[in-house]
Backbone as ProteinMPNN parsed JSONL, in Angstrom:
{"seq_chain_A": "MSSRRGSSRTNSGPRSNRCCHHARRFPGRKPLDDPRVLCGIPFVLHTAIPWEYLPQELGFGSGMTCWRRLRDWNDVGVWQRLHEILLGKLPATDQLDMSRAR", "coords_chain_A": {"N_chain_A": [[-33.622, 17.176, -36.848], [-32.728, 16.042, -33.705], [-30.416, 17.384, -31.149], [-28.381, 15.949, -28.866], [-26.459, 17.023, -26.885], [-27.973, 19.126, -25.761], [-30.293, 17.491, -24.647], [-32.07, 16.27, -22.098], [-31.474, 13.529, -20.152], [-32.884, 10.852, -18.266], [-31.465, 8.636, -15.752], [-32.715, 6.003, -15.887], [-31.772, 3.354, -17.105], [-30.577, 0.224, -17.237], [-28.538, 0.119, -15.157], [-29.022, 1.518, -13.094], [-29.398, 0.659, -10.448], [-27.814, 0.156, -9.025], [-25.228, 0.022, -6.535], [-24.182, 2.47, -6.059], [-23.597, 5.396, -8.407], [-21.715, 5.802, -10.773], [-20.051, 7.986, -12.89], [-19.829, 7.799, -16.456], [-17.156, 7.135, -18.559], [-16.304, 7.913, -21.079], [-14.561, 7.828, -24.718], [-13.388, 4.875, -23.042], [-12.745, 2.469, -20.274], [-15.502, 0.208, -19.561], [-17.418, 0.116, -16.145], [-16.25, -1.559, -13.672], [-18.465, -4.124, -12.507], [-20.238, -3.994, -9.523], [-20.397, -6.385, -7.647], [-18.444, -7.62, -8.308], [-16.525, -5.857, -7.47], [-17.241, -5.732, -4.857], [-16.543, -8.209, -4.039], [-13.676, -7.774, -3.898], [-13.183, -5.904, -1.935], [-13.208, -6.654, 0.422], [-11.586, -8.72, 0.505], [-8.826, -7.604, 0.543], [-9.421, -5.983, 2.616], [-9.287, -8.095, 4.598], [-7.016, -9.593, 4.043], [-4.995, -7.575, 4.519], [-3.581, -6.253, 2.656], [-1.809, -4.235, 0.821], [-4.108, -1.371, -1.286], [-2.737, -1.503, -3.656], [-1.602, -3.671, -4.229], [-3.558, -5.711, -4.537], [-4.236, -8.636, -6.18], [-4.889, -8.929, -9.96], [-5.259, -11.335, -11.499], [-7.753, -12.396, -9.388], [-10.045, -10.823, -10.732], [-11.638, -8.728, -9.431], [-11.173, -6.629, -10.263], [-8.986, -3.084, -10.176], [-7.006, -2.549, -7.217], [-7.151, 0.374, -6.933], [-9.622, 0.827, -7.931], [-10.996, -0.806, -6.381], [-10.898, 0.473, -3.783], [-12.001, 2.929, -4.663], [-14.316, 2.679, -5.056], [-14.949, 1.883, -2.268], [-14.99, 3.775, -0.769], [-16.7, 5.924, -2.067], [-19.373, 4.36, -1.246], [-19.249, 4.031, 1.207], [-19.575, 6.886, 1.342], [-21.995, 7.273, 0.826], [-23.642, 6.343, 2.13], [-24.039, 3.135, 2.071], [-22.303, 1.107, 3.602], [-23.307, 1.324, 6.122], [-25.878, 1.07, 5.732], [-25.935, -1.77, 5.125], [-24.979, -2.632, 7.49], [-26.811, -2.639, 9.197], [-28.624, -3.814, 8.465], [-28.047, -6.624, 7.81], [-28.062, -6.775, 10.998], [-30.429, -6.483, 11.381], [-31.309, -8.807, 10.486], [-29.675, -11.524, 11.353], [-29.756, -12.165, 13.985], [-32.151, -13.819, 13.779], [-31.605, -15.942, 12.51], [-30.35, -17.459, 14.268], [-27.573, -17.218, 13.643], [-25.568, -14.849, 14.929], [-23.971, -14.773, 17.33], [-24.388, -13.112, 20.26], [-23.063, -12.78, 22.486], [-20.327, -12.1, 23.21], [-20.865, -9.302, 23.212], [-20.507, -5.962, 24.612]], "CA_chain_A": [[-32.815, 16.309, -36.179], [-32.09, 17.078, -32.35], [-29.351, 17.115, -30.38], [-28.159, 15.005, -27.783], [-26.184, 17.714, -25.969], [-29.046, 19.966, -25.417], [-31.365, 17.047, -24.208], [-31.747, 15.803, -20.475], [-31.81, 12.305, -20.282], [-32.183, 9.946, -17.146], [-30.992, 7.624, -15.114], [-33.355, 4.966, -15.775], [-31.629, 2.358, -17.579], [-30.39, -1.187, -15.672], [-27.433, 1.051, -14.205], [-29.963, 2.771, -11.893], [-29.728, -0.054, -9.434], [-26.35, -0.143, -8.548], [-25.065, 0.715, -5.127], [-23.475, 4.115, -6.026], [-23.751, 5.466, -9.845], [-20.512, 6.16, -11.541], [-20.201, 8.452, -13.906], [-19.312, 6.57, -17.262], [-16.049, 7.69, -18.725], [-16.261, 7.781, -22.34], [-14.144, 6.354, -24.366], [-12.419, 4.267, -22.03], [-12.842, 1.14, -20.022], [-16.844, 0.142, -18.904], [-17.038, -0.093, -15.187], [-16.384, -3.52, -13.703], [-19.827, -4.412, -12.137], [-20.593, -3.874, -8.457], [-20.406, -7.964, -7.278], [-17.095, -8.133, -8.297], [-15.459, -5.071, -6.527], [-17.164, -5.779, -3.728], [-15.651, -8.828, -3.498], [-12.627, -7.442, -3.436], [-12.845, -5.105, -0.847], [-13.493, -8.007, 2.307], [-10.203, -9.481, 0.531], [-7.681, -6.634, 0.732], [-8.929, -5.887, 4.223], [-8.865, -9.316, 5.829], [-5.613, -10.075, 3.991], [-4.617, -6.287, 5.091], [-2.103, -6.192, 1.922], [-1.791, -2.989, 0.433], [-4.567, -1.867, -2.384], [-2.374, -1.742, -4.885], [-1.484, -5.215, -4.634], [-4.351, -6.576, -5.145], [-4.412, -9.453, -7.675], [-5.713, -8.32, -10.957], [-5.999, -12.206, -11.79], [-8.763, -12.771, -8.983], [-11.186, -10.862, -11.044], [-12.058, -7.919, -8.433], [-10.633, -5.04, -10.476], [-7.557, -3.255, -9.364], [-6.979, -2.362, -5.957], [-7.834, 1.606, -6.848], [-11.477, 0.306, -8.608], [-11.844, -0.743, -5.161], [-10.839, 1.285, -3.228], [-13.114, 4.37, -5.088], [-16.099, 2.067, -4.242], [-14.915, 1.693, -0.724], [-14.749, 5.365, -0.797], [-17.622, 6.211, -2.708], [-20.044, 3.807, -0.621], [-18.561, 4.808, 2.19], [-19.71, 8.419, 1.296], [-23.428, 7.652, 0.712], [-23.939, 5.318, 3.616], [-24.023, 1.397, 1.877], [-22.167, 0.046, 4.266], [-24.325, 1.553, 7.441], [-27.296, 0.376, 5.487], [-25.843, -3.211, 4.744], [-24.687, -3.357, 8.989], [-28.364, -3.123, 9.793], [-29.783, -5.198, 7.545], [-27.44, -7.73, 8.671], [-28.431, -6.739, 12.331], [-31.986, -7.138, 11.583], [-31.512, -10.585, 10.093], [-28.894, -12.37, 12.046], [-30.499, -12.746, 15.055], [-33.864, -14.602, 13.971], [-31.292, -17.129, 12.117], [-29.241, -17.886, 15.383], [-25.858, -16.801, 13.31], [-25.143, -13.89, 15.449], [-23.472, -14.813, 18.792], [-24.019, -11.717, 20.983], [-22.609, -13.429, 24.067], [-19.183, -11.656, 23.586], [-20.78, -7.866, 22.587], [-20.645, -5.681, 25.718]], "C_chain_A": [[-32.567, 16.936, -34.752], [-30.906, 16.422, -31.964], [-29.017, 16.718, -28.844], [-27.075, 15.697, -26.956], [-26.687, 18.384, -25.104], [-30.124, 18.956, -24.219], [-30.73, 16.345, -22.414], [-31.978, 14.415, -20.607], [-31.423, 11.536, -18.197], [-31.699, 9.308, -17.394], [-32.011, 6.493, -15.196], [-32.657, 3.037, -16.244], [-31.243, 1.122, -16.584], [-29.454, -0.713, -14.884], [-28.03, 1.22, -12.898], [-30.058, 1.54, -10.842], [-28.575, -0.864, -8.508], [-26.331, 0.48, -7.686], [-24.683, 2.352, -5.286], [-23.163, 4.215, -7.557], [-23.02, 6.151, -9.739], [-20.637, 6.797, -12.962], [-18.941, 7.494, -15.115], [-18.609, 7.812, -17.907], [-16.353, 7.104, -20.081], [-15.268, 8.687, -23.561], [-13.387, 5.814, -23.019], [-13.328, 2.532, -21.098], [-14.555, 1.218, -18.969], [-16.644, 0.07, -17.161], [-17.046, -1.219, -14.93], [-17.678, -3.33, -12.515], [-19.372, -4.626, -10.115], [-20.149, -5.314, -7.521], [-18.908, -7.805, -6.617], [-16.431, -7.5, -7.212], [-15.846, -5.652, -4.963], [-17.209, -7.569, -3.046], [-14.203, -8.824, -3.005], [-12.117, -6.846, -2.486], [-12.706, -5.99, 0.333], [-11.626, -8.467, 2.052], [-9.175, -8.531, 0.97], [-8.002, -6.414, 2.22], [-8.881, -7.044, 5.107], [-7.551, -9.685, 5.312], [-4.604, -8.383, 4.495], [-2.935, -6.163, 4.344], [-2.357, -4.608, 1.153], [-2.386, -2.655, -0.754], [-4.114, -1.766, -3.722], [-1.612, -3.098, -5.194], [-2.179, -6.362, -4.716], [-4.381, -7.423, -6.502], [-5.055, -9.773, -8.817], [-6.375, -10.139, -11.157], [-7.361, -13.109, -11.026], [-10.035, -12.198, -9.431], [-12.081, -9.795, -10.353], [-11.65, -6.347, -8.845], [-9.495, -4.753, -9.665], [-7.993, -2.829, -8.026], [-7.469, -0.476, -6.065], [-8.811, 1.203, -6.963], [-11.85, 0.216, -6.884], [-12.008, -0.513, -3.854], [-11.58, 2.636, -3.321], [-14.437, 4.205, -4.45], [-16.022, 1.985, -3.058], [-15.559, 3.115, 0.155], [-16.299, 5.634, -0.757], [-18.956, 5.706, -1.826], [-19.908, 3.714, 0.289], [-20.16, 6.188, 2.537], [-21.56, 8.486, 1.347], [-24.281, 6.79, 1.738], [-24.276, 3.917, 3.059], [-23.742, 0.878, 3.371], [-23.062, 0.071, 5.863], [-25.374, 0.666, 7.023], [-27.383, -1.273, 5.694], [-25.548, -3.564, 6.263], [-26.223, -3.379, 9.585], [-29.067, -3.523, 9.302], [-29.412, -6.229, 8.125], [-28.107, -7.87, 10.171], [-29.501, -7.158, 12.568], [-31.966, -8.623, 11.567], [-31.08, -11.177, 10.702], [-29.603, -13.018, 12.983], [-31.315, -13.608, 15.371], [-33.091, -15.834, 12.809], [-30.497, -17.811, 13.212], [-27.879, -18.061, 14.708], [-25.64, -15.384, 13.939], [-25.054, -14.088, 16.673], [-23.041, -13.532, 19.186], [-23.511, -11.976, 22.336], [-20.951, -12.507, 24.123], [-19.029, -9.604, 23.482], [-21.318, -7.554, 24.244], [-22.097, -4.381, 25.691]], "O_chain_A": [[-32.259, 18.119, -34.607], [-30.471, 15.315, -32.282], [-29.476, 17.278, -27.848], [-26.613, 14.902, -26.138], [-26.284, 18.474, -23.944], [-30.625, 19.449, -23.209], [-29.648, 16.106, -21.878], [-32.912, 14.164, -21.369], [-30.5, 11.615, -17.386], [-31.301, 8.969, -18.508], [-32.036, 5.956, -14.088], [-33.012, 1.943, -15.805], [-31.55, 1.074, -15.393], [-29.494, -1.15, -13.733], [-27.481, 1.048, -11.81], [-31.17, 1.563, -10.314], [-28.484, -1.844, -7.77], [-27.075, 1.454, -7.576], [-25.024, 3.228, -4.492], [-22.539, 3.285, -8.069], [-23.085, 7.102, -8.96], [-21.178, 6.28, -13.939], [-17.884, 6.896, -14.908], [-19.011, 8.975, -17.932], [-16.631, 5.911, -20.199], [-15.158, 9.911, -23.483], [-12.908, 6.533, -22.142], [-14.274, 1.843, -21.479], [-14.767, 1.966, -18.015], [-15.454, -0.058, -16.873], [-17.645, -2.045, -15.618], [-17.691, -2.366, -11.748], [-18.428, -5.257, -9.641], [-19.432, -5.044, -6.558], [-18.391, -7.814, -5.5], [-15.892, -8.08, -6.269], [-15.021, -5.943, -4.096], [-17.705, -7.993, -2.002], [-13.664, -9.5, -2.129], [-10.966, -6.999, -2.077], [-11.843, -5.726, 1.17], [-10.73, -8.536, 2.894], [-8.627, -8.877, 2.017], [-7.119, -6.588, 3.06], [-8.464, -6.957, 6.263], [-6.812, -10.155, 6.177], [-3.41, -8.498, 4.774], [-1.809, -6.059, 4.831], [-3.493, -4.137, 1.185], [-1.826, -3.195, -1.708], [-4.81, -1.888, -4.729], [-1.137, -3.433, -6.279], [-1.815, -7.526, -4.878], [-4.521, -6.958, -7.634], [-5.767, -10.777, -8.848], [-7.576, -10.374, -11.032], [-7.93, -14.066, -11.553], [-11.082, -12.627, -8.946], [-13.281, -9.868, -10.619], [-11.722, -5.307, -8.19], [-8.989, -5.487, -8.816], [-9.182, -2.752, -7.72], [-8.19, -0.093, -5.143], [-9.31, 1.056, -5.848], [-12.673, 0.898, -6.273], [-12.799, -0.966, -3.027], [-11.775, 3.36, -2.345], [-15.224, 4.887, -3.793], [-17.118, 2.001, -2.496], [-16.228, 3.329, 1.165], [-17.006, 5.592, 0.25], [-19.742, 6.631, -1.618], [-20.789, 2.94, 0.662], [-21.092, 6.324, 3.33], [-22.242, 9.423, 1.761], [-25.499, 6.773, 1.913], [-25.041, 3.389, 3.866], [-24.571, 0.395, 4.143], [-23.361, -0.913, 6.54], [-25.768, -0.293, 7.687], [-28.314, -1.93, 6.16], [-25.796, -4.737, 6.541], [-26.599, -4.21, 10.412], [-30.244, -3.643, 9.642], [-30.15, -6.845, 8.894], [-28.622, -8.933, 10.517], [-29.828, -7.913, 13.483], [-32.447, -9.422, 12.371], [-31.953, -11.937, 11.121], [-30.018, -14.174, 12.905], [-31.494, -14.154, 16.459], [-33.866, -16.612, 12.252], [-29.962, -18.869, 12.881], [-27.099, -18.923, 15.112], [-25.503, -14.597, 13.002], [-25.981, -13.654, 17.358], [-22.029, -12.909, 18.866], [-23.684, -11.144, 23.226], [-20.497, -12.327, 25.253], [-18.057, -8.853, 23.57], [-22.051, -8.248, 24.948], [-22.493, -3.876, 26.742]]}, "name": "protein", "num_of_chains": 1, "seq": "MSSRRGSSRTNSGPRSNRCCHHARRFPGRKPLDDPRVLCGIPFVLHTAIPWEYLPQELGFGSGMTCWRRLRDWNDVGVWQRLHEILLGKLPATDQLDMSRAR"}
């Protein structure tokens, strides 16, 4: 019989394609899906509400969850990569107006 405590496990499961890997807390709540949190971050930033006032009814998770993911994704460069991808794709679709850029 092998002990799980001494074994090393790789993160090759379905969560390995996430933007930023989060340590799984056990016991406790499962982490909220990244796409749901990704919708909550721009909502808070656009409406300029405090993070703690993000309505739970919208399904984006708590404001603290959104803030933590924003921080974590910023630390690993997700936002910079997303910005570069969008800048690379939008001009080809004529959806980026550069007339006001300096």
